[in-house]
C-alpha positions in Angstrom: 0.0 0.0 0.0 1.4 3.4 -1.0 1.8 6.1 1.6 0.3 8.5 -1.0 -3.3 8.6 -2.1 -2.3 10.6 -5.2 1.0 10.9 -6.9 2.0 12.7 -10.1 5.4 12.3 -11.8 6.8 14.2 -14.7 3.4 15.6 -15.8 3.6 17.7 -18.9 0.8 19.2 -20.9 1.3 21.1 -24.2 -1.3 23.1 -26.1 -0.5 24.7 -29.5 2.3 27.1 -28.9 2.0 26.9 -25.1 3.5 24.5 -22.5 1.0 24.7 -19.7 2.7 22.2 -17.5 6.4 21.3 -17.7 7.6 18.2 -15.8 5.4 18.7 -12.7 5.5 16.6 -9.6 3.0 16.3 -6.7 2.3 14.0 -3.8 -0.7 13.9 -1.5 -1.2 11.8 1.6 -4.5 10.4 2.9 -6.1 12.9 5.4 -3.8 15.7 4.4 -4.5 19.3 3.5 -1.8 20.2 0.9 -1.6 23.8 -0.3 -0.7 24.5 -3.9 0.5 28.1 -4.6 1.9 30.0 -7.5 1.2 33.2 -9.5 -1.6 33.4 -12.0 -0.5 31.5 -15.1 1.8 29.2 -13.1 -0.1 26.1 -14.3 -2.4 25.4 -11.4 -5.6 25.4 -13.5 -4.2 23.0 -16.0 -2.9 20.8 -13.1 -6.5 20.6 -11.7 -7.9 19.6 -15.2 -5.3 16.8 -15.5 -6.2 15.4 -12.1 -10.0 15.6 -12.8 -9.7 14.1 -16.3 -10.5 17.2 -18.3 -7.1 17.0 -20.0 -4.9 14.0 -20.6 -1.2 14.6 -19.9 1.4 14.3 -22.6 3.2 11.0 -23.0 5.8 10.3 -20.3 3.8 11.6 -17.4 2.5 9.2 -14.7 -0.4 9.5 -12.3 -1.0 7.1 -9.4 -4.0 6.6 -7.2 -3.3 4.5 -4.0 0.0 3.4 -5.7 -1.8 2.1 -8.8 -1.3 3.8 -12.2 -4.5 5.6 -13.5 -5.4 7.1 -16.8 -8.6 9.2 -16.7 -10.3 9.5 -20.1 -12.8 12.0 -18.9 -14.1 13.8 -15.7 -16.5 10.9 -15.1 -13.6 8.5 -14.6 -12.0 10.9 -12.1 -15.3 11.2 -10.2 -15.7 7.4 -10.1 -12.2 7.3 -8.6 -13.2 9.6 -5.8 -11.9 13.0 -7.1 -13.9 16.2 -7.0 -13.1 19.9 -7.6 -14.7 23.0 -6.1 -13.9 26.2 -8.0 -13.6 29.8 -7.0 -16.5 30.8 -9.3 -19.2 28.2 -8.4 -20.7 26.6 -11.4 -24.3 25.8 -10.4 -27.9 25.9 -11.7 -29.3 28.9 -9.8 -33.0 28.1 -10.7 -32.8 24.6 -9.4 -32.9 23.5 -5.7 -29.9 22.6 -3.6 -30.9 18.9 -3.8 -31.0 19.1 -7.6 -27.6 20.7 -7.8 -26.1 18.1 -5.4 -27.4 15.1 -7.4 -27.0 16.5 -10.9 -25.5 13.8 -13.1 -25.9 11.0 -10.5 -29.6 11.2 -9.5 -31.2 8.4 -7.5 -33.6 6.5 -9.7 -35.9 3.6 -8.8 -34.8 0.3 -10.2 -36.5 -0.8 -13.4 -38.1 2.7 -13.9 -37.0 6.2 -14.7 -38.7 7.6 -11.6 -36.6 10.0 -9.5 -36.4 9.2 -5.8 -37.0 12.7 -4.6 -37.6 11.8 -0.9 -34.4 9.9 -0.7 -32.4 12.7 -2.4 -33.9 15.4 -0.2 -33.1 13.3 2.9 -29.5 12.6 1.9 -29.0 16.2 0.8 -30.3 17.3 4.2 -28.0 14.9 6.0 -25.0 16.2 4.0 -25.8 19.8 4.7 -26.3 19.0 8.4 -23.0 17.3 8.6 -21.4 20.4 7.1 -23.1 22.7 9.6 -25.4 24.4 7.0 -28.7 25.8 8.2 -30.6 26.2 4.9 -33.0 23.7 3.4 -32.1 21.3 0.6 -35.3 22.6 -1.2 -33.9 26.1 -1.3 -33.1 27.5 -4.7 -29.4 27.6 -5.4 -29.6 31.2 -6.6 -31.0 32.4 -3.3 -27.8 31.3 -1.5 -24.7 33.4 -0.7 -21.3 32.5 -2.4 -20.2 30.8 0.9 -23.4 28.8 1.1 -23.0 27.7 -2.6 -19.5 26.5 -1.8 -20.9 24.4 1.0 -23.4 22.8 -1.5 -20.4 22.1 -3.8 -18.7 20.3 -1.0 -21.9 18.4 -0.3 -22.0 17.4 -3.9 -18.4 16.1 -3.7 -19.3 14.0 -0.6 -22.5 12.7 -2.3 -20.2 10.8 -4.8 -17.9 9.6 -2.0 -15.0 11.9 -3.0 -11.7 10.9 -1.2 -9.8 13.8 -2.8 -11.3 17.3 -2.9 -9.6 20.1 -4.8 -10.5 23.6 -3.5 -9.6 26.3 -6.0 -9.4 29.7 -4.4 -12.4 29.0 -2.2 -11.9 32.0 0.1 -11.3 34.6 -2.6 -14.9 35.9 -2.4 -15.5 35.2 1.3 -15.4 37.4 4.4 -13.2 36.3 7.2 -16.2 34.9 9.1 -17.2 32.8 6.0 -13.5 31.8 5.5 -13.4 30.5 9.1 -16.5 28.4 8.5 -14.9 27.0 5.4 -11.7 26.2 7.4 -13.8 24.4 10.0 -15.4 22.2 7.3 -12.0 21.5 5.6 -10.5 20.4 8.9 -13.5 18.2 9.7 -13.2 16.5 6.3 -9.4 16.1 6.9 -10.1 14.5 10.3 -12.5 12.1 8.6 -9.7 11.0 6.2 -10.5 13.1 3.1 -7.5 14.5 1.3 -7.6 18.2 0.2 -5.6 20.1 -2.3 -6.1 23.7 -1.3 -5.2 26.3 -4.0 -4.9 29.8 -2.8 -3.1 33.1 -3.1 -3.6 33.9 0.5 -0.8 33.0 2.9 -3.3 33.0 5.8 -5.2 30.1 4.1 -2.0 28.1 3.9 -0.9 28.7 7.5 -4.4 28.1 8.8 -5.0 24.8 7.1 -2.1 23.1 5.3 0.7 20.9 6.6 2.5 20.9 3.2 2.9 23.5 0.4 3.9 22.9 -3.2 4.8 25.8 -5.5 4.5 26.0 -9.3 6.1 28.8 -11.3 6.0 29.3 -15.1 4.4 25.9 -15.5 7.2 24.2 -13.6 7.4 22.4 -10.3 9.6 24.5 -7.9 9.4 22.5 -4.7 7.5 21.1 -1.7 8.0 22.2 1.9 6.5 21.7 5.3 4.4 24.9 6.0 6.5 25.4 9.2 9.7 25.0 7.3 9.5 27.9 4.8 9.3 31.7 5.5 7.1 34.2 3.8 10.1 35.7 2.1 11.3 32.4 0.7 7.8 31.4 -0.4 7.5 34.6 -2.3 10.8 34.0 -4.0 9.7 30.5 -4.9 6.5 31.8 -6.4 7.7 34.8 -8.4 11.4 34.0 -8.9 12.6 37.2 -7.3 12.5 38.8 -3.9 9.8 41.4 -3.5 11.6 43.7 -1.1 8.8 46.3 -1.0 5.3 44.9 -1.6 3.8 48.3 -1.3 5.8 50.7 -3.5 4.2 53.8 -2.2 5.8 56.9 -3.9 5.4 60.3 -2.4 3.1 62.1 -4.7 2.6 65.9 -4.6 -0.8 66.5 -3.0 -2.6 69.3 -4.9 -5.9 71.1 -5.1 -9.3 69.6 -4.2 -10.8 67.4 -6.9 -13.8 65.9 -5.2 -15.9 66.9 -2.2 -18.8 64.8 -0.9 -21.2 66.4 1.6 -23.9 64.5 3.5 -24.4 61.8 0.9 -27.0 59.2 1.8 -29.1 56.4 0.3 -31.9 54.9 2.4 -31.0 51.5 3.7 -27.3 51.6 2.6 -25.4 54.7 3.9 -26.0 58.0 5.5 -24.3 61.4 6.0 -21.1 60.5 4.2 -18.7 63.4 3.8 -15.1 63.6 2.6 -12.7 65.3 0.2 -10.2 64.0 -2.3 -7.2 66.0 -3.6 -5.0 65.7 -6.6 -2.2 63.1 -6.2 -3.9 61.7 -3.0 -4.8 58.0 -2.3 -7.8 58.0 0.0 -8.5 54.6 1.5 -12.1 53.6 2.1 -12.4 50.6 4.4 -14.5 48.8 6.9 -16.3 45.5 7.3 -18.1 43.9 4.4 -21.6 45.4 4.3 -20.4 48.8 5.7 -21.6 50.6 2.6 -18.2 51.3 0.9 -19.1 50.0 -2.6 -22.5 51.6 -2.5 -21.0 55.1 -1.7 -18.6 54.7 -4.6 -21.3 53.6 -7.0 -23.4 56.6 -6.1 -20.5 58.9 -6.8 -20.0 57.2 -10.2 -23.7 57.3 -11.1 -24.3 53.6 -11.0 -26.6 54.1 -8.0 -28.8 57.1 -7.1 -28.2 58.8 -3.7 -31.3 60.2 -1.9 -29.5 63.0 -0.1 -26.3 65.0 -0.2 -24.1 66.8 -2.7 -21.1 66.0 -4.8 -18.7 68.8 -5.9 -16.2 68.3 -8.7 -13.4 70.8 -8.8 -15.5 73.2 -6.8 -18.6 72.9 -8.9 -21.7 71.0 -7.8 -22.2 67.9 -9.9 -25.4 66.0 -10.4 -24.1 62.7 -11.8 -26.8 61.2 -14.0 -25.1 57.9 -14.9 -21.7 56.3 -15.3 -21.2 57.7 -18.9 -21.9 61.2 -17.5 -19.4 60.6 -14.6 -16.7 59.5 -17.0 -17.2 62.5 -19.2 -16.9 64.7 -16.1 -13.6 63.0 -15.2 -14.6 60.2 -12.7 -13.7 56.6 -13.5 -14.6 53.4 -11.6 -12.8 50.0 -11.4 -15.4 47.5 -10.2 -14.8 44.8 -7.7 -15.9 42.0 -10.0 -13.6 42.4 -13.1 -15.1 39.4 -14.9 -18.7 40.4 -14.7 -18.5 44.2 -14.6 -15.0 45.2 -15.9 -14.4 43.1 -19.0 -16.0 41.5 -22.0 -14.2 38.2 -21.7 -15.0 37.0 -25.2 -13.5 40.2 -26.7 -9.8 40.9 -27.5 -7.6 42.6 -25.0 -7.3 45.7 -27.2 -11.1 46.0 -27.8 -11.6 45.9 -24.0 -9.0 48.6 -23.4 -10.5 51.0 -25.9 -14.2 50.3 -25.0 -14.6 53.4 -22.9 -13.2 55.7 -25.6 -14.7 54.6 -28.9 -15.9 58.1 -29.6 -12.3 59.2 -29.9 -11.5 56.3 -32.2 -14.4 56.9 -34.6 -15.5 59.4 -37.2 -18.9 59.5 -38.8 -19.7 56.2 -37.2 -16.6 54.4 -38.4 -13.9 53.2 -36.0 -10.3 53.9 -37.0 -9.0 50.4 -36.2 -5.3 51.4 -36.7 -5.7 54.2 -34.1 -7.6 51.9 -31.8 -5.1 49.1 -31.8 -2.1 51.5 -31.5 -3.6 53.0 -28.4 -4.5 49.6 -26.9 -0.9 48.3 -27.5 0.6 51.4 -25.9 -1.6 51.2 -22.8 -1.2 47.5 -22.5 2.6 48.0 -22.4 2.2 50.9 -20.0 0.5 48.6 -17.4 2.7 45.6 -18.3 -0.1 43.2 -19.5 1.6 39.8 -20.2 0.1 38.5 -23.4 1.3 37.6 -26.9 -0.6 40.5 -28.4 -3.6 42.8 -27.8 -5.6 40.5 -30.2 -5.6 37.7 -27.6 -9.0 37.2 -25.8 -9.4 38.7 -22.4 -10.5 35.3 -21.2 -7.1 33.8 -21.9 -5.4 36.1 -19.3 -4.6 35.3 -15.7 -6.5 37.2 -13.0 -3.7 39.7 -12.5 -3.4 40.5 -16.2 -7.2 40.9 -16.5 -7.0 43.5 -13.8 -4.3 45.3 -15.6 -6.5 45.5 -18.7 -9.2 47.1 -16.6 -6.7 49.7 -15.4 -5.6 50.3 -19.0 -9.3 50.9 -20.0 -9.5 53.6 -17.4 -6.5 55.3 -18.9 -8.1 55.8 -22.3 -10.5 58.3 -20.9 -9.8 61.8 -19.8 -10.1 61.2 -16.0 -9.0 63.0 -12.9 -10.5 60.7 -10.3 -10.2 56.9 -10.1 -12.4 54.9 -7.8 -10.7 51.5 -7.3 -12.9 48.9 -5.7 -10.9 45.9 -4.3 -8.3 46.3 -7.2 -6.1 43.3 -6.0 -8.9 40.9 -5.1 -8.1 37.3 -6.3 -4.6 38.1 -7.7 -1.3 36.6 -6.7 1.4 38.4 -4.7 3.5 39.2 -7.8 0.6 40.8 -9.6 -0.4 42.6 -6.5 3.0 44.3 -6.3 2.7 45.3 -10.0 -0.8 46.7 -9.4 0.4 48.7 -6.4 3.1 50.2 -8.5 0.5 51.2 -11.2 -1.6 52.8 -8.5 1.3 54.7 -7.0 2.4 55.9 -10.5 -1.1 57.1 -11.2 -1.1 59.2 -8.0 2.2 60.7 -8.9 0.7 61.6 -12.3 -1.9 63.7 -10.6 -4.9 61.4 -10.3 -7.0 61.5 -7.2 -7.6 57.9 -6.1 -10.2 56.4 -3.8 -8.9 52.9 -2.9 -11.7 50.6 -1.5 -10.1 47.6 0.2 -10.8 44.9 2.8 -7.1 44.2 3.2 -5.6 46.2 6.1 -1.9 45.8 4.9 -3.0 47.3 1.5 -4.8 50.2 3.2 -1.9 50.8 5.6 0.8 50.5 2.9 -0.8 52.5 0.1 -3.0 55.3 1.5 -2.3 58.9 2.4 -5.5 59.1 4.4 -8.1 56.6 5.4 -11.9 56.9 6.0 -13.3 54.0 8.0 -17.0 53.0 7.5 -19.3 51.1 9.9 -23.0 50.4 9.2 -23.2 52.9 6.4 -21.4 55.8 8.1 -17.9 57.1 8.3 -16.7 56.6 11.8 -13.1 57.8 11.6 -10.5 59.6 9.4 -6.8 58.9 9.8 -3.8 60.6 8.3 -0.9 58.4 7.1 1.0 58.7 10.4 -2.0 57.5 12.4 -3.1 54.6 10.2 -2.7 51.3 12.1 -4.4 47.9 12.2 -5.7 48.5 15.7 -7.1 51.9 14.9 -8.9 50.6 11.8 -10.4 47.7 13.7 -11.6 50.0 16.5 -13.4 52.3 14.0 -14.8 49.4 12.1 -16.5 47.6 15.0 -18.5 49.1 17.8 -17.0 48.4 21.2 -14.5 46.1 19.6 -11.5 44.4 21.0 -9.1 44.2 18.0 -7.2 41.2 19.4 -10.4 39.2 20.0 -12.3 40.3 16.9 -9.5 39.8 14.4 -11.5 37.1 12.7 -14.4 39.4 11.9 -12.3 41.5 9.6 -13.3 41.1 6.0 
């Protein structure tokens, strides 16, 4: 009997013109949580697809399950072998019930008939949810659940097919800390019951909280495997990006100029109230607080995506009634949304067409787009923000998360803007891409942009901002200058009567 439930040796996978995996190794023990880390584009997604039978590895690679060689022809083979994957963006049927989602593809059917055994499926689904600590009914529509609850359903689905190996791909990227803690609890419970978990994440806290081993991929290659307690943060970053990031937050001292934006008493019933602040040229103003504090709603009201009930907005000293996002951009206000894939990009379009989307009027004359001018501008801006792609004709969907985010930045730069509202600009990107995005933000501030940085990450807020406004329950509870910004001060302002040492887990 092998000591490893899963072992991969010399796995290579080549697509036309691209080597997605290059001589990769991986070993997983029974009842182990093993972290897999690497920058976007390191080969992690292809690795998952090889394990789950979506892609067959090139000749020469070997995969073993319980010490026996296996060759999965399709995902069904992998599922029958006890392997399941849970992805960051949950793929579900929102208009079907939880039970229907759990048993999709392996429904319980009465022998000799085609009659579905609904009572048995509802009962088993309920037992699985109860085992995972869920409080919602198996008859609930999937679309009515939160992202965290949908992930619990995906775990229940894996358990319904007796999965012995569960791959969790960036499961905490869209979760609050409370929700992440619940996911940690479930993962630990599964581990204690003998389930093996491959936990893919960009977040060091996930690795330290759960894993006993960590394997790193870089540029499609296997770099190494270490005990989590045997490798430092600095060494792990070097393994992931191939270089030492000596300053993760490259904050440059920009010249702070005249007032660009003033918000007075802004309010929207049920979301936020009496919000007032100013933003100056060259300044990075942080807007932070717990999830649900109203940060995004305030920014969308300033950008015209939502309508405020009360208050005034002044742009360069003149009162501005923002009618819609197009009007806001014409006035000089740009917005980078939190969800780049749904709100920031058209994934089926080329990189260049995404970049120039917000400035087509400049590219056209009498209804005809000057494509030469359009692609020249796209190429120049893609190079300015260091998008890693073969050309601007590649599809946006082919890019890693960090490079997709850079494309959204480039799109903002095509318009004549003075103010940039950046809503969670580094969400779901790796440490190397984060450093590059921070440098872009710092350079933009030095160029004279006024920047509102909405973030749930305290190190990001502390490292990048000149001033910080903290929100709680729809109101600004504190302002801090750069010298006074600290983790404890932010936590105090974010949570009423909070003890920052005890309530660290509530931070989102």
